MIFI-762957 format. One record per atom (N, C-alpha, C, O, CB): residue in one letter; atom name; x, y negated, z negated. Coordinates in nm, 3 decimals. Glycine has a CB too. Example, Ala and Ser with C-alpha at 12.3 -4.5 7.8 and 13.67 -1.06 7.14 Angstrom:
residues 2
site res=A; atom=N; X=1.319; Y=0.569; Z=-0.780;
site res=A; atom=CA; X=1.230; Y=0.450; Z=-0.780;
site res=A; atom=C; X=1.320; Y=0.330; Z=-0.780;
site res=A; atom=O; X=1.424; Y=0.332; Z=-0.846;
site res=A; atom=CB; X=1.131; Y=0.447; Z=-0.905;
site res=S; atom=N; X=1.285; Y=0.225; Z=-0.708;
site res=S; atom=CA; X=1.367; Y=0.106; Z=-0.714;
site res=S; atom=C; X=1.290; Y=-0.003; Z=-0.787;
site res=S; atom=O; X=1.341; Y=-0.114; Z=-0.804;
site res=S; atom=CB; X=1.408; Y=0.060; Z=-0.572;
//
This chain:
residues 40
site res=X; atom=N; X=0.086; Y=0.119; Z=0.000;
site res=X; atom=CA; X=0.000; Y=0.000; Z=0.000;
site res=X; atom=C; X=0.090; Y=-0.124; Z=0.000;
site res=X; atom=O; X=0.183; Y=-0.135; Z=-0.080;
site res=X; atom=CB; X=-0.097; Y=-0.001; Z=-0.125;
site res=X; atom=N; X=0.060; Y=-0.214; Z=0.089;
site res=X; atom=CA; X=0.144; Y=-0.334; Z=0.096;
site res=X; atom=C; X=0.108; Y=-0.431; Z=-0.016;
site res=X; atom=O; X=-0.002; Y=-0.427; Z=-0.071;
site res=X; atom=CB; X=0.128; Y=-0.402; Z=0.233;
site res=X; atom=N; X=0.200; Y=-0.515; Z=-0.049;
site res=X; atom=CA; X=0.180; Y=-0.611; Z=-0.159;
site res=X; atom=C; X=0.067; Y=-0.709; Z=-0.126;
site res=X; atom=O; X=-0.003; Y=-0.754; Z=-0.217;
site res=X; atom=CB; X=0.310; Y=-0.689; Z=-0.187;
site res=X; atom=N; X=0.048; Y=-0.741; Z=0.001;
site res=X; atom=CA; X=-0.060; Y=-0.832; Z=0.039;
site res=X; atom=C; X=-0.197; Y=-0.773; Z=0.010;
site res=X; atom=O; X=-0.287; Y=-0.843; Z=-0.038;
site res=X; atom=CB; X=-0.050; Y=-0.867; Z=0.187;
site res=X; atom=N; X=-0.214; Y=-0.644; Z=0.038;
site res=X; atom=CA; X=-0.342; Y=-0.578; Z=0.010;
site res=X; atom=C; X=-0.366; Y=-0.575; Z=-0.140;
site res=X; atom=O; X=-0.478; Y=-0.599; Z=-0.186;
site res=X; atom=CB; X=-0.344; Y=-0.433; Z=0.068;
site res=X; atom=N; X=-0.262; Y=-0.544; Z=-0.216;
site res=X; atom=CA; X=-0.276; Y=-0.538; Z=-0.361;
site res=X; atom=C; X=-0.316; Y=-0.674; Z=-0.417;
site res=X; atom=O; X=-0.403; Y=-0.682; Z=-0.504;
site res=X; atom=CB; X=-0.144; Y=-0.491; Z=-0.426;
site res=X; atom=N; X=-0.255; Y=-0.780; Z=-0.370;
site res=X; atom=CA; X=-0.290; Y=-0.915; Z=-0.415;
site res=X; atom=C; X=-0.434; Y=-0.949; Z=-0.378;
site res=X; atom=O; X=-0.505; Y=-1.011; Z=-0.456;
site res=X; atom=CB; X=-0.192; Y=-1.020; Z=-0.355;
site res=X; atom=N; X=-0.476; Y=-0.909; Z=-0.258;
site res=X; atom=CA; X=-0.613; Y=-0.935; Z=-0.214;
site res=X; atom=C; X=-0.713; Y=-0.865; Z=-0.306;
site res=X; atom=O; X=-0.814; Y=-0.924; Z=-0.345;
site res=X; atom=CB; X=-0.634; Y=-0.889; Z=-0.069;
site res=X; atom=N; X=-0.686; Y=-0.740; Z=-0.340;
site res=X; atom=CA; X=-0.776; Y=-0.665; Z=-0.427;
site res=X; atom=C; X=-0.783; Y=-0.730; Z=-0.566;
site res=X; atom=O; X=-0.891; Y=-0.746; Z=-0.622;
site res=X; atom=CB; X=-0.730; Y=-0.517; Z=-0.439;
site res=X; atom=N; X=-0.668; Y=-0.766; Z=-0.620;
site res=X; atom=CA; X=-0.666; Y=-0.828; Z=-0.753;
site res=X; atom=C; X=-0.738; Y=-0.962; Z=-0.751;
site res=X; atom=O; X=-0.814; Y=-0.993; Z=-0.843;
site res=X; atom=CB; X=-0.522; Y=-0.847; Z=-0.800;
site res=X; atom=N; X=-0.715; Y=-1.042; Z=-0.648;
site res=X; atom=CA; X=-0.781; Y=-1.172; Z=-0.638;
site res=X; atom=C; X=-0.932; Y=-1.155; Z=-0.627;
site res=X; atom=O; X=-1.008; Y=-1.226; Z=-0.693;
site res=X; atom=CB; X=-0.728; Y=-1.251; Z=-0.516;
site res=X; atom=N; X=-0.974; Y=-1.060; Z=-0.545;
site res=X; atom=CA; X=-1.116; Y=-1.031; Z=-0.532;
site res=X; atom=C; X=-1.177; Y=-0.987; Z=-0.664;
site res=X; atom=O; X=-1.289; Y=-1.026; Z=-0.698;
site res=X; atom=CB; X=-1.139; Y=-0.924; Z=-0.426;
site res=X; atom=N; X=-1.104; Y=-0.906; Z=-0.738;
site res=X; atom=CA; X=-1.152; Y=-0.860; Z=-0.868;
site res=X; atom=C; X=-1.169; Y=-0.976; Z=-0.966;
site res=X; atom=O; X=-1.269; Y=-0.983; Z=-1.037;
site res=X; atom=CB; X=-1.057; Y=-0.758; Z=-0.926;
site res=X; atom=N; X=-1.071; Y=-1.065; Z=-0.969;
site res=X; atom=CA; X=-1.082; Y=-1.180; Z=-1.058;
site res=X; atom=C; X=-1.197; Y=-1.270; Z=-1.018;
site res=X; atom=O; X=-1.269; Y=-1.321; Z=-1.104;
site res=X; atom=CB; X=-0.951; Y=-1.259; Z=-1.059;
site res=X; atom=N; X=-1.216; Y=-1.291; Z=-0.888;
site res=X; atom=CA; X=-1.326; Y=-1.375; Z=-0.842;
site res=X; atom=C; X=-1.461; Y=-1.313; Z=-0.877;
site res=X; atom=O; X=-1.551; Y=-1.382; Z=-0.925;
site res=X; atom=CB; X=-1.317; Y=-1.397; Z=-0.689;
site res=X; atom=N; X=-1.474; Y=-1.182; Z=-0.855;
site res=X; atom=CA; X=-1.600; Y=-1.114; Z=-0.890;
site res=X; atom=C; X=-1.625; Y=-1.122; Z=-1.040;
site res=X; atom=O; X=-1.737; Y=-1.149; Z=-1.083;
site res=X; atom=CB; X=-1.595; Y=-0.966; Z=-0.845;
site res=X; atom=N; X=-1.521; Y=-1.099; Z=-1.118;
site res=X; atom=CA; X=-1.535; Y=-1.107; Z=-1.263;
site res=X; atom=C; X=-1.579; Y=-1.246; Z=-1.308;
site res=X; atom=O; X=-1.661; Y=-1.260; Z=-1.398;
site res=X; atom=CB; X=-1.405; Y=-1.069; Z=-1.331;
site res=X; atom=N; X=-1.522; Y=-1.348; Z=-1.245;
site res=X; atom=CA; X=-1.559; Y=-1.485; Z=-1.279;
site res=X; atom=C; X=-1.705; Y=-1.513; Z=-1.246;
site res=X; atom=O; X=-1.777; Y=-1.572; Z=-1.327;
site res=X; atom=CB; X=-1.468; Y=-1.585; Z=-1.206;
site res=X; atom=N; X=-1.749; Y=-1.469; Z=-1.128;
site res=X; atom=CA; X=-1.888; Y=-1.491; Z=-1.087;
site res=X; atom=C; X=-1.984; Y=-1.419; Z=-1.181;
site res=X; atom=O; X=-2.083; Y=-1.477; Z=-1.226;
site res=X; atom=CB; X=-1.911; Y=-1.443; Z=-0.942;
site res=X; atom=N; X=-1.953; Y=-1.292; Z=-1.212;
site res=X; atom=CA; X=-2.041; Y=-1.216; Z=-1.300;
site res=X; atom=C; X=-2.048; Y=-1.279; Z=-1.439;
site res=X; atom=O; X=-2.156; Y=-1.287; Z=-1.498;
site res=X; atom=CB; X=-1.992; Y=-1.071; Z=-1.311;
site res=X; atom=N; X=-1.934; Y=-1.325; Z=-1.492;
site res=X; atom=CA; X=-1.935; Y=-1.385; Z=-1.625;
site res=X; atom=C; X=-2.004; Y=-1.522; Z=-1.622;
site res=X; atom=O; X=-2.072; Y=-1.558; Z=-1.719;
site res=X; atom=CB; X=-1.793; Y=-1.399; Z=-1.679;
site res=X; atom=N; X=-1.988; Y=-1.596; Z=-1.514;
site res=X; atom=CA; X=-2.051; Y=-1.728; Z=-1.504;
site res=X; atom=C; X=-2.203; Y=-1.714; Z=-1.498;
site res=X; atom=O; X=-2.276; Y=-1.797; Z=-1.553;
site res=X; atom=CB; X=-1.999; Y=-1.804; Z=-1.381;
site res=X; atom=N; X=-2.251; Y=-1.610; Z=-1.432;
site res=X; atom=CA; X=-2.395; Y=-1.588; Z=-1.418;
site res=X; atom=C; X=-2.451; Y=-1.501; Z=-1.530;
site res=X; atom=O; X=-2.571; Y=-1.471; Z=-1.532;
site res=X; atom=CB; X=-2.426; Y=-1.526; Z=-1.283;
site res=X; atom=N; X=-2.365; Y=-1.458; Z=-1.622;
site res=X; atom=CA; X=-2.403; Y=-1.375; Z=-1.736;
site res=X; atom=C; X=-2.469; Y=-1.244; Z=-1.691;
site res=X; atom=O; X=-2.567; Y=-1.199; Z=-1.751;
site res=X; atom=CB; X=-2.497; Y=-1.452; Z=-1.828;
site res=X; atom=N; X=-2.415; Y=-1.185; Z=-1.584;
site res=X; atom=CA; X=-2.467; Y=-1.058; Z=-1.535;
site res=X; atom=C; X=-2.393; Y=-0.943; Z=-1.604;
site res=X; atom=O; X=-2.278; Y=-0.957; Z=-1.642;
site res=X; atom=CB; X=-2.452; Y=-1.048; Z=-1.382;
site res=X; atom=N; X=-2.461; Y=-0.829; Z=-1.619;
site res=X; atom=CA; X=-2.389; Y=-0.712; Z=-1.673;
site res=X; atom=C; X=-2.288; Y=-0.663; Z=-1.571;
site res=X; atom=O; X=-2.319; Y=-0.654; Z=-1.452;
site res=X; atom=CB; X=-2.489; Y=-0.598; Z=-1.711;
site res=X; atom=N; X=-2.170; Y=-0.630; Z=-1.615;
site res=X; atom=CA; X=-2.066; Y=-0.587; Z=-1.523;
site res=X; atom=C; X=-2.091; Y=-0.442; Z=-1.478;
site res=X; atom=O; X=-2.111; Y=-0.354; Z=-1.562;
site res=X; atom=CB; X=-1.927; Y=-0.600; Z=-1.589;
site res=X; atom=N; X=-2.090; Y=-0.418; Z=-1.348;
site res=X; atom=CA; X=-2.111; Y=-0.281; Z=-1.299;
site res=X; atom=C; X=-1.982; Y=-0.200; Z=-1.307;
site res=X; atom=O; X=-1.925; Y=-0.162; Z=-1.205;
site res=X; atom=CB; X=-2.161; Y=-0.284; Z=-1.154;
site res=X; atom=N; X=-1.937; Y=-0.172; Z=-1.429;
site res=X; atom=CA; X=-1.810; Y=-0.102; Z=-1.449;
site res=X; atom=C; X=-1.839; Y=0.044; Z=-1.479;
site res=X; atom=O; X=-1.913; Y=0.075; Z=-1.572;
site res=X; atom=CB; X=-1.727; Y=-0.167; Z=-1.563;
site res=X; atom=N; X=-1.780; Y=0.135; Z=-1.401;
site res=X; atom=CA; X=-1.799; Y=0.276; Z=-1.431;
site res=X; atom=C; X=-1.722; Y=0.316; Z=-1.557;
site res=X; atom=O; X=-1.632; Y=0.244; Z=-1.600;
site res=X; atom=CB; X=-1.754; Y=0.362; Z=-1.312;
site res=X; atom=N; X=-1.756; Y=0.429; Z=-1.615;
site res=X; atom=CA; X=-1.681; Y=0.475; Z=-1.734;
site res=X; atom=C; X=-1.533; Y=0.496; Z=-1.700;
site res=X; atom=O; X=-1.496; Y=0.512; Z=-1.584;
site res=X; atom=CB; X=-1.742; Y=0.607; Z=-1.788;
site res=X; atom=N; X=-1.451; Y=0.494; Z=-1.803;
site res=X; atom=CA; X=-1.306; Y=0.508; Z=-1.784;
site res=X; atom=C; X=-1.272; Y=0.637; Z=-1.710;
site res=X; atom=O; X=-1.183; Y=0.638; Z=-1.625;
site res=X; atom=CB; X=-1.234; Y=0.504; Z=-1.918;
site res=X; atom=N; X=-1.341; Y=0.747; Z=-1.743;
site res=X; atom=CA; X=-1.316; Y=0.874; Z=-1.676;
site res=X; atom=C; X=-1.342; Y=0.862; Z=-1.526;
site res=X; atom=O; X=-1.268; Y=0.921; Z=-1.446;
site res=X; atom=CB; X=-1.402; Y=0.985; Z=-1.736;
site res=X; atom=N; X=-1.444; Y=0.788; Z=-1.488;
site res=X; atom=CA; X=-1.474; Y=0.768; Z=-1.347;
site res=X; atom=C; X=-1.364; Y=0.690; Z=-1.277;
site res=X; atom=O; X=-1.328; Y=0.721; Z=-1.164;
site res=X; atom=CB; X=-1.608; Y=0.696; Z=-1.331;
site res=X; atom=N; X=-1.309; Y=0.590; Z=-1.344;
site res=X; atom=CA; X=-1.199; Y=0.512; Z=-1.286;
site res=X; atom=C; X=-1.076; Y=0.599; Z=-1.267;
site res=X; atom=O; X=-1.009; Y=0.591; Z=-1.164;
site res=X; atom=CB; X=-1.165; Y=0.392; Z=-1.375;
site res=X; atom=N; X=-1.047; Y=0.682; Z=-1.366;
site res=X; atom=CA; X=-0.930; Y=0.769; Z=-1.356;
site res=X; atom=C; X=-0.948; Y=0.869; Z=-1.242;
site res=X; atom=O; X=-0.855; Y=0.895; Z=-1.166;
site res=X; atom=CB; X=-0.906; Y=0.844; Z=-1.490;
site res=X; atom=N; X=-1.068; Y=0.926; Z=-1.231;
site res=X; atom=CA; X=-1.095; Y=1.022; Z=-1.124;
site res=X; atom=C; X=-1.085; Y=0.955; Z=-0.987;
site res=X; atom=O; X=-1.033; Y=1.014; Z=-0.892;
site res=X; atom=CB; X=-1.236; Y=1.085; Z=-1.141;
site res=X; atom=N; X=-1.133; Y=0.831; Z=-0.975;
site res=X; atom=CA; X=-1.128; Y=0.760; Z=-0.848;
site res=X; atom=C; X=-0.983; Y=0.727; Z=-0.810;
site res=X; atom=O; X=-0.948; Y=0.726; Z=-0.691;
site res=X; atom=CB; X=-1.211; Y=0.631; Z=-0.856;
site res=X; atom=N; X=-0.899; Y=0.701; Z=-0.909;
site res=X; atom=CA; X=-0.760; Y=0.666; Z=-0.881;
site res=X; atom=C; X=-0.677; Y=0.789; Z=-0.845;
site res=X; atom=O; X=-0.575; Y=0.778; Z=-0.778;
site res=X; atom=CB; X=-0.699; Y=0.596; Z=-1.003;
site res=X; atom=N; X=-0.721; Y=0.906; Z=-0.889;
site res=X; atom=CA; X=-0.642; Y=1.028; Z=-0.866;
site res=X; atom=C; X=-0.660; Y=1.085; Z=-0.727;
site res=X; atom=O; X=-0.600; Y=1.187; Z=-0.694;
site res=X; atom=CB; X=-0.678; Y=1.133; Z=-0.967;
//
């Protein structure tokens, strides 16, 4: 994975997190086990 793609993903994540927190929406975060399975 190139560094540009990684930066894009992180930036997108921060922007989404900011929007969700600004609008007081529940975060659609899967359980930790789901994140680990998706990363593997």
